[in-house]
N, C-alpha and C positions, 0 to 999 in steps of 0.2 A: 466629418469621422475623422479621426487620426491612421497614419502612414508609419507603422514602422519598420524599418529598412533595417536588414541584419548585416552591418561592414566591418565586423571587427576579426576574420579567419584569414589562416596565412597564405591563402592561398597556391599551395605547394605544388599542382599539378600544373600550373603555370608562371614556374619561380623564376623565368626566363627575365618575365614584367614586372615580378615581386618583390623580386630582390629591393629594388629600389622604390617601391609604392605599396600600399595595399592594392586589392583586387577591385574594388569598386572603383579606382579612380583612371584605370585603362583606358587610353584612348578609344571611341569607334568615331571616328573621322574628326569634326572639332570640339567634340567633348568628350569627356569622363563618363564612363556608361551609366556609372551610379547619376549624371545629370540625365543620362533620357530617357532613364525609370521615374526619375519626380520630373520630368517634363510628361510623362506619357498619363503619369497622374495626375497633373496639374488640368491638364485638357479636362478631364470628368469631372475638375469639380474640387479632388481633394488638395487642399493647402496646409494641413499641416503635418511635418514629418519629423520623425523620431529618428535620426540614425544612432545606432548600435555600433561605436567605433571598439577598437583594440589596437590592432596589430597598426602600426607607425600612425594612429591616429590624427598626429599632427597636420597630417599631407592632407586627412580630408576639410579639417574644418579649418586648415589657413585657403584652402580653396575658396571656399564660401565666404570667407570674411571679406568684407568691405564692400560685397556684392549686391549692385541694386537688384532684390530678389522680389517675385510677386507669391512669396509662399513663406510659408513662417516654416521653420526647420530650427532643433534643438539638438543638441547632443550625447551623449549618455557615452562614458567611458565604462565598456562592461568587459574588460580585461584582455589580455592577449590568451590565448588556449585557453577559451571560455566556450563551451558546449551551447550549443542552440538552446535550447531548453533553461539552461540557467540565464546564457542573458538576457533570455524574455522576461524568465522570473524576477531579475534584478530592477525590473521596470516598473511592476506591479504599482508603486505608487504614483504611478502616470496616470490611472483609468479609477473612473468612478464603478460601482458596483453595477451591474448591470449593461455596462455599455460595450458598445461591439467597433470594434478596429481593422484596419487591416496591417499585414503582416507579407512581407516577399524578401527577398534574398538581392543583395544589391552587384548580383552576377547575372543578372537572366532579363531578356528582351520579348516580350510579346505585343499581339495586335486584341489581345482580350476585351473586352466591351466590360470596362469596369465596373459600371452602373449594371448592368443586369447581373454582374456579380454580386452585387451585393443586396440588389432586388432578393435573389434565389437564395442568400446567407435569412435575410428576414422575414422569408416566405418559408422558410423550412423552420426558423425556431429553434435550431441545434447550436450548439456550443462551439461547433467549428465547422469550416467549409475551406475545403481544398480545391485547386485546381487541378484537371489533371487533362494532361495533352498527348501529343503522341510526339514523340521526338523525331527531327530528321536522324535518318539512316548511315552509319557511318561509311554504309560501302552497297556498291550497286548491285540491286536485289535483279537477278539471272532467272528465267523460267526457260525451263527446257524442256521438249515434247519428246517421243519418241526415244527414250533416252538418252540424245547428245545429240541433236539439234537447238541449237537458241532460238527461240521464237516470242521471247520479248525481254529486252535488258531496259531498266529504270537508272540511271546517273545519282545516287544518292536519294531515294525518295523519302518521304514520311510515313512512318514505320505503319503496314495500316492494321495491326491489330496489336492490340496490347496499352494497357496506358500508364502513363507516370506520374509523380509528386512534379507539377511545372513550379510549385509555389503557391505565389499570388492567393496566400489566404486571406479568411473574413473569420473571426475571432470574437466570440462574449468574453466577455469579464471571467466568469468560470469557467474559463482556460486555465486560470493560473493554480484550484487545485487538485489538477494533472500534472501539473510541475514538480518538480523536484532538483536538487541543486547534482551536478555532474552527470546530464543525462542530455542525451539528442532529444529535441522535440521531436526528429523526426521518427523515433522508436518507440520505448515504452510508452509514452505520452500519447503516439496516435492509435498504439494497441490500446490502450484503456476506453480512449475515447470512441473504437470502433466497437468494442465490449461493451460499453454503456449505450450504444446507437445514436453516438451522439457526433459524429464525422461523415459530412453530404461533401459529393463532388463534382463540382462543376465541370462538364466537360467542355472543353474547347480545340477545335477541330482547325483552330486558322494557323495563325503561325507562331512559335516559339522557339527559341534558342538561348542556350546557358552560354558563358564564358568559362571553359576550363579549361581550354589548351589554343595552341597556337593558332593552331587548325582553324579552331572555334573563332578567334580573334579576328584572321583573314577571313572567313567567311564573312560575317557584319561587318569588316571593314569595305569589302567588294559591293554590301548592299546599299549601305549608305555614300560609298562614293559613285553610284549609277542612278543616287538618288529613288533605289527601288526600296528602300526598309521600309516595311510596316509600321513601326513603331510609330513614323515619324509623322 
């Protein structure tokens, strides 16, 4: 099964890093986060990658050039400023009718069981499956008893209620019928999939972390440095 990774965005929320390189090339420990993502997929036997580039595409391509890789990688330039739905639509020719494929973002790490995700998608036989996650909270949670006495404080816990889209999708070729130019994959196409009862959520209660800010980078780097990174 092919794996598509979205790597073309500008990464403006972490401009301290992305002024010189695309966000997927920000290093976490020894490797760019994109390499961490690819390595994680290969652990589950996924070895065919299509990287959708845009902003500073040459930096991504040059990183993998002349490296002895144990996986196949193809780069497709989908433009600078192109929305995620259109990026995916531009590579429709990479897939056969009824083919299933995976897609994720080039800035998120998790310890999700990818084989279980694949089985879940195939079992339900819908067009799209997304991974629902509970992200870490930005601030500590304070539990107050008798109006003023703190009885519990949890520093940066995982959000206890509510799910968000964590990426790590599985799509069937039929997804292309739901895509149009100048659209975010996460907006109108998802609404249409929901309306047609073709979107399932694979819930993941384990580790998930995106790389949006310098704070996120420091969090991930600390995990990698202490060799406590759940994705390694």
